[in-house]
N, C-alpha and C positions, 0 to 999 in steps of 0.2 A: 375597532371601538376607540382607537387612540384619539384623544382630543375631543371627544363627543360630549362627555359629561365632565364638568369641571367643578370643584377641584378633585380630581381622582388620579391615582396612579395606574397606568395601563399594565404594569407588570404585577399589580397586587393580586394576591390570591383571593378567590372569592370568599373564603372563610378564614378569619383571622386565626392564625396559629397559636400565638403565645398571649396569654393574659399578662397585663401590666402588673407590676408590683404596686404597692400602696402608694409609693411616691408617684409613679405614673398616673394612677388614679386620681391623686390630689391635684394634678395639674389639669385635670379635665374641666371644661367650662361648667359652672353650676347654674341651677335655676336662679334668676334674679328674684329679688323679694316680691316684685310685682306680679310674679306667677307666669312672666313670659318664657316659654321653653327655650332652652339654648340650643345652639346647633351642634349636635353630637353625631359624629360619623359612625357608621356601622362598625368600625374597628373597635371604638370604645364601647359600643353597645354590646359587644360580644365578651367584654372583659368581666371577670369576677375578681374582687380583690382577694389577694392571698394573705393578707395581714389583717389582723383584728384591730388595728389602729383606726381611730374614728376618722370620718371625712371631714375636711375643713369646712367651717361654717361660712355662710355668706358674709361678705364685708359690709357692715352697716356703719357708714360714717356720716349719715345725715344729721344726726344729733345724738349726744350721749344719753339723753333721755328715752331713746327709742329701744330700750333694751327688752321691753315686754309689751304685750297688747294692752295691758291695763295702763301702763304709762302712757302709751301712745293715745289711747282713748281719753284720759284725762287731759293731756296736752291739747288734744283736738277740741275738747269741750271748752277749755280755758280760751283758746283761740277764738272759737265761734262767739264766745260771749263779749268779746271786745268790740268797741265801736270800730267802724270801717275795717272790719276783719278781712273784707275782700282785698284790701291793699296790704295786708301784713306780709312782710318779706318771707316768713317761713311757710306761708301757704303753698307756694310753689313746690317746695321741697317736700311738704307733707303729702300732697295729692297722689304721687306715684306709690306711696306706701299704704294708701287706704284701699281696703278690699271691701266687698260687700259685707262680710261678717264683722269688721271693724266698725263700718257705718251703723250696722244693726246695733251692735254693742253700746255706742254712743247713744242712740235713741232709747234703748232699753234701760240704760243706767241713769240717764238724764231726762226724765219725761217732762221736765219744765223748760226744756229748751225751746226757744222762740220758734214757732212753727214756720214763719216766712224765712227766717234764717236757715233752718233745716232744709226747706224746699229749695231755697237759692243755692245752698251748698250741694244738695243732691243733683241739681241741674248742671252745676259746674263739674261735678264727678262724672256725670252721665257723658260729657262731652270729651272726657279723657279716654284715650285708646285702651288703657289698661284696666278700666272699670266697667264691669258688666253687671248691673243691678240683679239681685236675686229676688225671687218672689217674697222671701222673709223680710228683705230690706223694704220692699214696697209695702208690705203688710204693716210694718211699724210706722212708716211715714204716713200711711193712709190713716191709721188710728189716731196719730198726732194731730193730723188736719181735722178729722171729724171731731175729735174732743174740743178743738178750738172753733168748731162751726164754720170751717173754711170749706164749704160743700163744693164750690165750683172747682177749686183746686183738687179736692178730694175726688171728684168725678173724673177728672183728667188721669189722676194717678191710678184710680180703679182701673180705667180703660187700658192704661199702659201695663198695669200688672197682669191683666188677662191676656194681652197680646204677647207679653214676654215668655209665656209658658212654652217650653220646648220638649217637655216630657209629660206623659200621662199622669205621672205622680204629681207634678207641679199643678197640673189643672185640678186635680182632685183637692189639693190643699187650697188653691184659690176658691174653689167652689164652696168649700166648707166655710172659709172666712167670710165670703160675701153673703152666704145664707145666714150666718149668725148675726151679722149686722143688719141684714134686711129685716130679720124677725126680731131684732132688739134683745137678743139673748144674751149679749156681751155687756152687762152692767148698763151704764147710761149711754153706750154707743148704739145709736140706731141710725142706719143710713140706707134708705129704700133704694132698690135698684130701679133704674130708668129703662125705658124701653130700649134705648141704645145699648145700655149696659147688658141687658138680656140678650140682645141679638149678638154682641160681641162674644158673650160667654157661650152662647150656642155655636158660633162659628169656631171657637177654640176646642169645645168638645167634639165637634164634627172633624177637626183635624186628626184626632186620635180615635175616631170612629166609636165614641162612647155614647152609643145610641140610647142606651138605658137612662144615662144621666140627662141626655137631652129631653127625653120625654118627661123626666122629673121637672126640669127647669121650665119647660113649656107648661106644665100644670101649675107651677109657681106663678107664672105670668098671669094666667087666668085667675088664680086665687087673688092676685094683687090687682084684679080688675084693669089690667093693662091689655087692651086689644092687639093681638099680633098684627103685623103688617105684612107686606109682600116679601120683605127681607126675611121675616121670621119663617114664613112658609117656604120659601126658596131654600133656606138652609137646612130645613127638616127634609125636604123633598131631595135635595142633592146628597145629602148623607144617606139616605136609604137607596138611592140610585147607585151610589158608589158600591153598595152591598150587593146590587142587582135585586133589591126587594121592590119590585114595580108595584106590587099590591098595596104595600104600605105607603109608597109615594103617592098613589092615586088617592089614598084617603086624605092626604094633606092638599091635593089638588082640588078635591071636593070642598075643603075648607075655605080655600081661595074663592071659589065660585060662591060659596054660601055667604062670604063676608063681603060679597059684592065687588071683589077685586078682579083683575084681569091677569091671566098668566102672561109673563113676558119672556124675552129671549133667554134669559137665564132658566126659567122654568122649562121651557122646551129642550134646551141644551142638557139639563139634567136628565130629562127622559131618554134623550138620544144616547146618553152615557149608560144609562141603566140597561137599555136594550143591547147596547154594545157589549156591556159586561156579561150579559147572558148569551152572547154570540148570536143574537138575533138581529143581524145587521140589515136585513130587508125591512123589518118593522122600524128600526132606527132611520132608515132612508125615507120611509113614509112620513114619519114625524118631521124630519128636516124639510121635506117638500111642502108639508102643510103650514110651516111657519109663516110664509109669505102671505098665505091665504087668511091667517089669523091676525095679520097686521104686524107681525114680529120679524124684524130684519135679521138676516144672518150676520154673525160676526166671526172674528178669527177662531174664537173658541169653538163655535159651532162646527165650522169646517174641521178644525183639528181633532175634535172628539170623533167625527165621523170617519175622517181619513184614518185615524188611529184604529177604529173598529174595523175598517176594511183590511188594513195591514194585518191586524191580529188574526184574521181568518184566511190570510194569504191571497186576498184580492187586491194585490198591489196595483195592478194595471188600472182597475176602476178607481183606486185612490189617486193615482196620478191624474187620471182624467179629471176628478173632482178638484184636484190641486190647480190643474190649468184653467178651471172655470171660476177660480176665486175672483179673478178680476171682473167678471161679469156681475157678481154680487157686490162690487164696490169694496171688496176686501183685499188686502195684500197679504201674501204669505209671510209670516213671521219666523223666527229662528226655531220656534217649537214646531212649526209645519215642516220646515226642511228636515229638522232632526228626525221626526217621525218617519218620514219617506226614506231618509239615508240609512236609518236603522233597519227598516224593512227589507231594503235593497240588499244591504250587507247580510242580513239573516237568509236571503235566498241566493247568496253566492253571486249577486249582480253588483259586485264591488266597483266595476268600472263606471257604471251608471251612477252609483253613489258618489264617487269621487267627481264625476262631471257635475253633479247637482251641487257638491260642496263648492266647486269653482264658480258655478252660476250665482249661489247665493252671496258670495263674496263680491262679485261684479255688480249685483243689484244693491249693494250697500248693506246688506243684512249680514252682520258679523257673526260667525259661529260662536257658540258659548262652550262651556266646559263639557256639557253633556254631548253637544255635536262632535266635538274633537275626540271625546272618549268613544263614541260609536264608531268613527272612522278609524281610529287606532286599533280598536278591538277587531274590526273587519280586516284591516291590513295585516294584523298579526296571524289571524286565522287563514289568510291567503298566502302566508309565508313571506310578506313584504315587510320585513323587520326593519329595514333601513328607512323605508317610507314612514312607518310608524314612529320611528325615533325622530325623524325630522318633524312630523307633525307635533310630537311632544314638545320639541324645542321651539316650535313656532308658537305654541300656546304660551309657553314661559315668556317668549320675545313680546308677546302682546299684553303681558301682564296678567293673564288668566292663571287662576290657581288650579292645577289639577287635583282631583280627589283621589281617594284610595282606589276607587274602581278604575280610574285612568291608568294609574301606576300598575295595578294588578293586571290589566290587559297586556301591558308590554312584558311584565314579568313572566306571565303565563306563555306569551309567545316565545320568549327566549328559552325557558325551561324546556318547553316541548321540542326544541331544536338542540337541546343539549348544551346551550351556550350559558352555562351557569355563571360564568364570571360577568358576562354582559347584564345578566339578571340582577346580579348584586350590585352593579353600578347603578342600576335603576333603583334598587332598594337604598342605597346610599343618598342618591338624589332625592328620594321621597322623604327621608328623615332630615336631610338638611334643609327641606322646605317645611319642616314641622308638620309633616302629614304622617300621622301614626299608622303603622301597618296593622291589619287586622288578622284575624285567624285564617282567613282566605289567602292572604299573602303568604304566611308562613306555610300553609298547607301546600301551595304551588311551588315554593322553594324546596320544600321536603320531598315533593313529587319529583322535582327536577334532579335532585341528589339521588334519590333512589333509582331514577331511570338510568342513571350513568354508573350505578353500582358504587356509590359513595354513601352508604347508609350511616357511616359513623359521623359524617357531617350532617346528615338529616337529624340525627339524635342530638347534635349540638344546638340545632335550631329548636329542638323541643325544650332544652334548657332556657333559651333565650325567651321563648313564649312564656314560660312560667315566670322568668324574671320580670316580664313586662305585664304580668297578672292577666295574661290571655289564656283562658282554660283550653287545653286541647280537646277537640271534639272527636266524634267517632271516625271521621275522615282522616283526622291526623294520625290516630292509632292504626287505622287500616293501612294508611301508606307505609307506616313504619314497619308494621308486621310483614307486609307484603315485600318490603325492601330487604329486610332480614332473610326472609325466605328465598328471595332470588339469590342471595349470596350464600345460601346453603346453611345459614346459622339458625337452626330451628330452636335451639335452647333459648337464644335471646328472644325470639319470636314468642315462644310460650311465656317467658317472663314478662313481655309487654302485656300479654293477656292478662296476668295477674295484676299488673300495674294499672290497668284500665279500671279495675274496681275501686282503687283510691281516689280516682277522678270522677267516680260515678258514671262512667261511660260503659254502655252495655255493648259487648261484642255481638256482631251478627254474622250472617253467613259470609258476607265478604271478608270478615275477620278470620273465620275459621278455614274457609276455602283454601288460601295459600298455604296455611300451616299443614293442612292434610295433604295438599299436593306436594309440598317440599319434602315432607316426611316419606311419602311415596318415591320421590325422585332419588332419595338417599337409601331406597330400599328397606327402610324401617316401617314396613306396612303394619306390623303389630301395634306399634305406637300410634300409627295414624288411625288404626281401627279403634284404638282406646279414645282418642280425642273424638272420633266419629260417634261412639257410644255415649260420651259424655253430653253431646248435644241434646240427645233425647231426655237426659236427666234435667238439663237446664231449660227444658220446654222449648228448644229451637227445632223448628221443622225443617228437615233436611231436604234440600232439592235435588234435581237430577244432576246438577253440576258437581256437587259433593260426591254423590254415588259414583258418577263417571271417573272422577279423579281417583277414588279408592279402587274401583273395578280396575282401572288402568295400572295402578300400583301393583295389585295382586297379579295381574297378567304379566308385567315386567319381570316379576320373580318367578314366573312360571307356575304360580298357584291358581291355575285357571279354575279348577273345581270350586274353590272358594269365591272366585269372582263370579261364577255362574250362580252361586247361592246368593250373592249380593244383588244380582240382576233379578232374581225371583223375589227377593225382599222388596225391591222397588215396586213391583207389581202388587205386592200385598199391601204396601204402605200407600198405595194410591199415589205413587210418585212415577208417572209414565216415562219411560226412557226416551231420549231423543236420538237424532241420528249419530251424534257424537258417542253416545253409550254403545250403540250397536257397532260403530266403527272400531272402538278400542278393544271390544270383546271379540269381534271377528279377527282383528290383528292378533290378539292374544291366542286364540285357537289355532290360527295359521303358524304362529311361532312354535307351537309345540306339535305341529303337524297333525292336528285334529281337523283335518279338511271336512269330513262328513258333518261334524258338529257345526263347523263355520257355515257350511252350505244350508243347514237347517235354520241357523240364526238368521241368514240372509233371506230365506223364504218367510220367516216370521216377520221380518222387518217389512217385507212387501205386503204381507197379509194384514199387518197392522196399519196399512196405508201409508207407510213412510217410504219416501222416494230415496234410493241409494244416492249419496252425494258423490263428488268427484273424488273425496277421500276414500270412500268405500271401494270404489273400483281402483283407485291407486294402490291400496293395500293388497288386493288380489293380484294386480299387474306386477307389484313388487315381488310378491312370493313366486310368480311364474318366472320372472326375469332372474331371480336367485338360482333357479334350476336351469336357466338358459333356454326356456321354452318361448323363444321369441314369436313364433306363429301364434301360440294360445294368448300370449300378452297383447299382440295386435288385434286379435279378435275382440277382446274385452275392450280395448281402446276404441275400436270401431263402433262397439256396442254402446259404449257411454257417450259418445259423440252423437249417435243416432237418438239417443235419449234425452239429448239437450244438456248433458254434463260436459263442460268444457275442460279439456286437460290443463292442470296448473303447472307450476314450476316443478313441484315435487314428482308428478308423473313423468314429465320429460327427463328429470335428472335420474330417475330410476332406469330409463332406457339407456341414458348416457353412460351411467356406472356399468350397466351390464356389457355394453359394447367395449368400453375401455378395459374391463376385466378380460374380455376375450381377445383384446388387441385389435378390434375391428375400428380403427380410428376413422376410417371414410364414413362408415355409418354413424359414428359419433358425431362427426362434423355435420352430417345431414340433419341430425336431431337438433343441433344447435341453430341450423338455418330455418328448420321448421318452426322452432320456438319464436324466432324473430318475425317469421311470415305471419304467425297466429297472434302477434302482440303480447306474447308471454315474455316477460323480462327475466333473463337468468339471474339467479342469485349467487351469493358468495360460493355456496356449496357446489353449484353447478360448474362455475368456472374452475374451482379447485379440483373437481374430479376430472375435467378435461386436461387440466395442467398435469396431473397425475397420470393420465393416460398416455400423453406425449412423452413424459419422462420415462415411463416403462419401456417405451420403444426406443429410447435414446434420443428423441427429438427434442432437445433442450431448447433449441432456437424457437420452435413452435410453442413449447411451454412457456417461454417467456413473452412471446407475442400474446398469447392468451392471458398471461398476467398483466400485461400492459392494458389489454382490453378491460380487464376486471377493474383496474384502477380508474380508467377512463369512464367507466360506468358509474363511478362514485363510490365504489367499495373500498374499505380499508382491509388490506390483507390480514387474515387471522393468523393466530399462532400455528394453527393447523396447515394453513396454506404454506407458510415458511418451512414447516417440518417437511412437507412434500418436497419443496425446492432443495432444502438442504440434503434430503435423502438422495435425491438423484445427482446432485452435484458431488457428493461424497463417492457414490458409486462410479461416476465417470472419472473421478480422480483416481480411484483404485485401479480401473481398467487402464487408465493411461500409464500408471506407474508399473503395470504388469502384476500387481500383487492384489488384484480384486478377489473379494470373497464370493465365491459362486453363489448365485441366486439371491444376493443381498438386495438388489435393486427390484427383484420380482416378488418379493414378500409384501403382505399387506402393511400399510403404514403402522409403524410402532414408534410412537413419539420418544419412549425411553430409550430405545436402541439408537434412534437418530441423534439425540443429543449426547449420548455416550460416545459415539464415533466422530462426532464433528470436530474438525481441527480449526484452528485460527485461520489458517490459509483457505479453507472452504467458505468461511464467513466473508473474507475479503473478495473471494471468487463471486459470491452472491452479489455483493455491493456492485462490483464491476459490471456484472450481467444486467442488474438493474438499471445502472446508468446508460448501458448501452442500448437498452430497449426505451429509454426516454423517462424512466421512473426513478427519481433520485431517493436514495434511502433517507428516511426521516427517523425521528425519536421512536416512533412505533415499530419501526423495523428492529432497531437495537433492543427495544423492549421485549420483543417476541424472542429474539435470540438469547438475550440475557435470562429471560425466564426459564427457557429450556435448559441452560447450563446450570442455573441455580438449583433447578429441581434435582440435578445429578450431582449437586454440591462440588461442581467445578469452578470453584470461585476464582481461581487464577486466571482461567480462560475468560471468565465473565469480566474481571477487572481490565484484561486487555481490550476487550470491546468497549469498555467505558472509556479507556484511554483513547482509542480510535475515534469514538463519538466526539470527544472534546477537540480532537485534532481537526475534525471536520467542521468545527465552529459551532457545534451544538452543545446543549447541556442536558444531563440526565433529568428526566421528569420524576414526579412522585412515585410512580409505579416501579421504575427502575431502582430508585433508592430503596424502597420497601422490599423488593426482591432481594437486594444485596444484603440488607439488614437481616431479613429472614434466614438467609443462607449462612451468614456469619453466626447467628445465633445457633442455628442447627449444628454447626461445626465447632461451637464453644469458643469462637473467636470474639469474645465480648468487648475486648478494647476497640477492636476494628468496628464493631456494631455500634458502639457509644460515639466513636468518631463520626461514623456515617450518620447517625441521628442529629449530632450537633451540626453537621453540614446541612441536613434536611431543613433544620429550623432556621439556619441562617438564610437559606433561599426561600423561606416562606412556605414550606412543604409540611404536611402533617403526617408523621409516621403512623402506620396501622397499629391498632391496639394489640393485634396478634404479635407484632414485632416487640412491643413493649412487654407483653406476657412472657414471651421467650426470653427476653433479655432479663427481666427481673427475676424470674424463676431460675434461670441459668446462673445468675450472680449469687443467689442464695444457696444454690446447690454447691457452688464453688466455695462457699464460705465467706464471701465478700458481702456481708450484710449492709455495711455503710454505703458501699457504692450502690447496692440495690435500692436503698432508701433514697439516695441522692437522685438516682434515675427515676424513681417513682414521684419524687417532687417535681421534677421537670415535666413529667407526664401530666401532673395536675394543673401545670400552667398552660398546657395545650387546650385547645377548644373541643374538649370531649365532653359528653354528657357523663355526670360522675356515676350514675347507677350503671351505666355500661362499662365504665372502668372497673367497678367492683365485680360485675358479672364476669368480665373477661379475665382480668389480672388476679383478682382475689379468689373467687369461686372456681373458675375454670382452670386457673393457673396454679396458685400456691396451694389451696385447699385439696385440689385433685391430686397433687403430689405429696400430700401430708404435711405441708408447712404451716401448721395450725398457729404456732406462736408468731411466726413470721407474718402470717395474715393479720393477726391482731395488732402487730406493730404498725403495719401499714394502715389499718383502720384509724389507729391514733393519729398517725401523720394526717390523714384526711381531715380528722376533726380539728387538728391544729390549723390547718389551712383554710378552715371554714368551708369545707366541701360537703355539704349536707346530702344525705342519702334518703331515699324514700324508705319508709317503714318496712315495705315488703322486701327490700333489698337487704336491710338489716336482719329481717327474720331469716332470709335465705342464707346469709353468712353464718348466723348462730346455728341454724340446723345442720349445715355442711360441716361447721366446725366441730359440733359435738360429735358427729359420726366420725370425723376425721381423727379426733384425739385416740380413738380405739384402734385406728389403723395406722398411726403414725410410725410405730416401731417397724411394722412390716413394710411400710412403704420406703422407709430409708434402705431396709435390706434389698427391696426391689431396685432401688436406684443403684445400689452397689452391683447387683446382677447386671443391670442394663450397661453399666460402665464397663464391667469386665467383658460383656458381650462384644462391646465395640472394640475394646483393645485387643481381645483375642481374635476377633475376625481379622484385624489387620495382621496379625502374626499368621494366621491360617492362609491369607492371601499370598504370603511370601512362600509358603510351603506347597499348597495345592488349591488352586482357584475352584476347581470343580466340586469340592466336597463341603463347601461352606454351610449349605443347608443342614447337614447332619449335625453340625456343632450346637445349634442354638438350644435345643432342649437339654443336651448333656451338660453344656456349660452352665446354664442357668441352675440346673439342680445341685451340681457340685459346689458352685460358689454359695448358693443358698445354704447348703450344709454347714459351711464355716461361718457364714454371716448371721445366721439364725440359730436354729437349734436342730441337731441331728434326729431327735426323736418325732419331728414333724414330718420326716421323709419316710418313704417306704423302707422296710429294713433291707431290701436288696440294694438300696442306693449307699447304705451305710459302709459297704465293702469299699467305696471308692477312697476311704481313708488310707487304705493300704497302698494307694498309687502315689503317696507322698515322695518316696525315695526316686521313683521314676521321673516325677516332676522336677526334682532338684537336679537330677542328671541333665535334663533338657535345658534347664536354666543356666547350669554351668557350662554346657557347650556354647550356649549363646554368649555368656560372658567371655569365654576364651576367644571365640570368634571376633567379638568386639575389640579386645585387646590387640589381636593380631591386625585387625584392619586399621587401627588408629597408629599402629607402629610402636607402641609403648609397652608391648607385652612383657619383655624381660625386666624392664625398669619397674613396672607396677608389681610384678611378682616379688622381686627382690625387696621393695619397700614394704609390702605386706608381710613378708616373712620376718621382718624385724619387729613387727608389731605383735604378732600372734604366733604361738606355737600349739597347734592343735593336732592331735593324732588322727589316723584314719579310723573311721567307723567300719567295723568288719561286716555290718549288715547292709552297708551301701552298695547297691548293684553297679555303681559305676567303678568299683574297684577293679582294676585291671585294664581300664581304659585310659586312666590318668596316672601320672607318676605321683608318688607321695608328696612331692614338692608342690605340684599343681593343685592336687586335692586340698592341701593345707591352705593354699591361697583361696581356693573357692569357698571353702567353709568359712574362713575368716572374714572374707569380704561379704558374704551373705550375712553373717552375724553382725557385722559392723553396719551394713545397710538397714537391717530391719530394727536394729536397737536404737538407731537415730531417726526413725520415721514413726510418728505417732498416728498418722491417718492411713488407714488401709487403702484408701483410694490412691494416695500418693505412692504407696508400696507397689500397687498394680501398675501404676503409670510407669514407675522406674523400670520394673523388670520388663514390661511389654515393650518399652522403648528400645530394648537392646536389638542391634541389627543382627539378623541371622544370615550366615552364609551357607547356602545349600551344598556349595562345592567343598566344604571343609570336611576332612576325612573322618575325624572323630564324631562329628554330628551324624554322618551316614552310619557309622559303626553302631552308635547308641540306638539310633532309630530302627535299624534291622534287628539288633539283639532284643530291643523291647517287643518287636512284632513276634519274634520267635518264643521268647519266654514269657507266657501268660500266667505263670503261677505267682500269685500275689502273696506276700506275707500275711498271716493271720492278724486280725485286729488286735489281739493281745500285744503284739510286738510291732504294731504299725507306727510308732513314734520312736525317735532315735533313742538309743541306749545311752548310758552316761558317758559323756566324752572322757577322753584322757586329759590329764593335767589337773584333776581334782575339781573341775568345774561341774556345777550342778546342770543336769539335763533340763531343757525347758519343759513346762508342763504340757500335757495332751491337749488336743483341741476341746473347746467347750462342747458339753454334752456328749463326750465320748464315754461309752459304757465303762462304769466303775470309777468314774471321776466326779469331783464336785465343783468343777469349773463354773464361775458364774458372770463371765465376761459378756457384756451386751454391746455388740458391734453396731446397734442402733444409736449409740451415744454420739454426742458432739465431739469433735476432735480434742477439745480441752479436757473432757471427762476421760476420753480413752488414753490420754497421756499419763494418767495417774496409775495406770495398770503396770504390771511387772515388765521387764525386758522380755521375759518369756512370752508373754502376750503378743508382743510386737513380732517375735519369731512365727507365731502361728498365723498371724496376720499376712506375713510375707509368704508363708507357705500357702495361704489361699490364692495368692497370685501364682505361685509356681503350680499349683494344681490346675489352674486355668490354662497354662501352657501345656500341662500333661494332657488335658482333654483334647487340645489341638492335635497333639501327636497321636492319640488313641484313635480319634475319629478319621484321621487322614490315612493311617496306615493299619 
């Protein structure tokens, strides 16, 4: 696309990422006073101002007196009253500033203006390209001329006024004015309509098919004693023939004969048109043949009408013969004739003939018009010849033709269907630069294009732009967006769009609800899908077999086949007959749960009901047999389906291929591939991947990569699954070569999670080399697939190494890679790195996903960095997102779902400050969730603490015992919740966990000692701490005997020092969990074994430390402990928690210690 449409940047993103600030907006070209639209690129069209500062006003330097319409009107009147006003020097400056409304105001405010002067000035204005007279301006000028009895000039103005009508509303206004003047109802103004004026008025009414008004005007003619002429009757006949009302047209044909007039060529052509509109082309042909007999010669219009009628009923060859006979009738084909035939040929996919005809008309000197080019461009796009279509568009522009919105839409649709969204936006840019305003269809096609490539967030941005352009979204718009969200699995936003439709008075239909139900079923949320299904009946929407089939399939996939059968029975009761697809999904569901007799009965019922089993039906049964490796039975079914006229498809063959590969029968698998090619069945991506896996299992990696090359040569982009297969087998080969392979790893079914856990950087480099060896160079999509797998496993360092390698190879990360890295960083709480990545994305013109922003904003708030969260949110608002979607994702699904109610309120205020208006439905949703969130906020913060402790404790657990991780989750959560919330909310049996405190402290002390020893500063630290504190040994401490008194004193002092200086419990957890544990350290081993042997815990009454020596007060017991009055709320913000006593900090630290104790308990 480089250099095709200018001025455009080839590297520009199809959707502009960052909205300009107010200063940038101020530099945008404004509309000039004359009303001429300025050339604004789509980059600025996507911009919303972030500041409330007003836009700069147009610069009016024509005259200081031009500050208001009144001043200009007075100045204009003064000028026209001067002698020789036509030669006045200021006239030329004034004309560009005069619009129809200003001219009307001059006539209305100064009724005594000289009529000849007014008419002369009006004629001067009409010649100016910036002035287009309105019917109101004509009306005032007409009244001025009639008042002054200038009837000749008035009649000309009256005719011009009627002809200027471009809307039905204008025609109605003119009709009212002329009737009043004709009847003399407007004071002394009486100006009778002439026959010519009546005929022109009838023709104008006919343009808008206002046949009722035409009948009324015809009656007025008769009342005025004006005999209609042939033009009058022809106008009436033509109007009714356009509507296909031949009977009424014959009535006026009778009037022609009664009046002694003769039908002419126009009369006969109208009747040909009427019969063609009724698809009665044979009768139209008869009238065409009789014209010569009646003395009426054929003309180009007669031929064109009949040729068009023949093309409408797909009799194009007859139309071509008639086209070739035009010369015999002394008629030459015109541009309309050629266009009709070219359009018909394109519609029948005979585009080569259409292009030949286009070249022929050029050679004969008949230049194609805009409609001709539009037809050919549309046909070329439908044929996939986008380059040809683009060249035709440029040829139009080169010849000075002005493409219309239909022309541009044709090319935009072609690019969008091919997934070439950037090219489509270049056409969109060109369209706006040529002052051709996009319509709803334009936006719908672009929205469809984005949804097709799973970039629904950019499609939502186009919805915002539609609303800015005052273009109301229609049902198609919302259906596309709902379907796009559903394809991405975002059913919540899809349901929100359904509610949003109500605000725009758009009624959802089955095409709206179908994708929602299907997406919910795919997510196995069948109960919610069923609720949506039931709501349709309440809304009066009749459910069809497609909706039923989707729901039945959903229940079958979750193995609730009995309910699926009930739905099937409901279809019959509701008079909604099932189709072949319904039977297929139900048979498949029964086969999955091994209910073969029921599946057989259903197949028999299908045949009884007169439905022929399809290829899918047979493929389901074949797949079931092949899973049991019953090859002979499967081949019998295959032969049966072929004999019954059902041709096996790619799914059928792939089932055989998979079964053979699973059995290691590669020769047979290769035969299946050969058979597919012989039968003309094109292997798909999954077919190739299955064969690649089959070769890999048998250790034939060279053959696997040969198949990989064939797949790419066939035009397929390898999927993430394909790369997982290759990485799996390369990893297995590497382990075998190193002599340390894990037995059976390469023979297990593909498990993506395991593949990306074991993949080493060297394996990725091996993949790249193998790809190059087979002639397939790794591209950005290759790296994207690998980085996606690594990021899912949170292996960010390995992912970064691949990014570095990508750059070394001269490539740059694409938008998807950036988003995967941001998502991974946020999940690992690496927020600074995530912010840097987002800044990088914006510099490269990429749009970060809303999910990434949600994780980042919520993570920053969770970390207590509110200012940075708000700054990040402000950057988000400058990106090209739909504001409602921002609120749905970040505020409702993000902050409010985590209990950040106040923080959500802050960001709503930020949106208001930035002028980001939300739909009332979105506001209501935020209020509703906020109100329910306030009651959960305290518990939600405790849950966050539990989740944090889970994470930190699991890190410690991995260092101790990898295999027992799952056992920790429930215990750790309960124990931490006990200290973070209130013990009386837990089961009484859990409260005994308080007594584990001392064991937890012992574990922590072991860790601290290990840490001191590892860093080599053990003795130095102990001596320094002994100088600061003198604390005696607690006799109740179970660690007595394992530490010397000197070491115990250090540990007690250090722990107290740590917890007394940490106000945030999450920081305390992080500090303690960060200690490095050394499993080889002797004391640690002794502590663990002793803890395992001695399970007798102290009673709750003495579960907290006794009063220490040295006269210091013991810290209070934990909140909620039996017999205490503690009121500490650990759901408070860190600043509030800091006001609690030092003892509170001790128990917060103990919460972390208990976490480590749980690890010890679960592992041993």
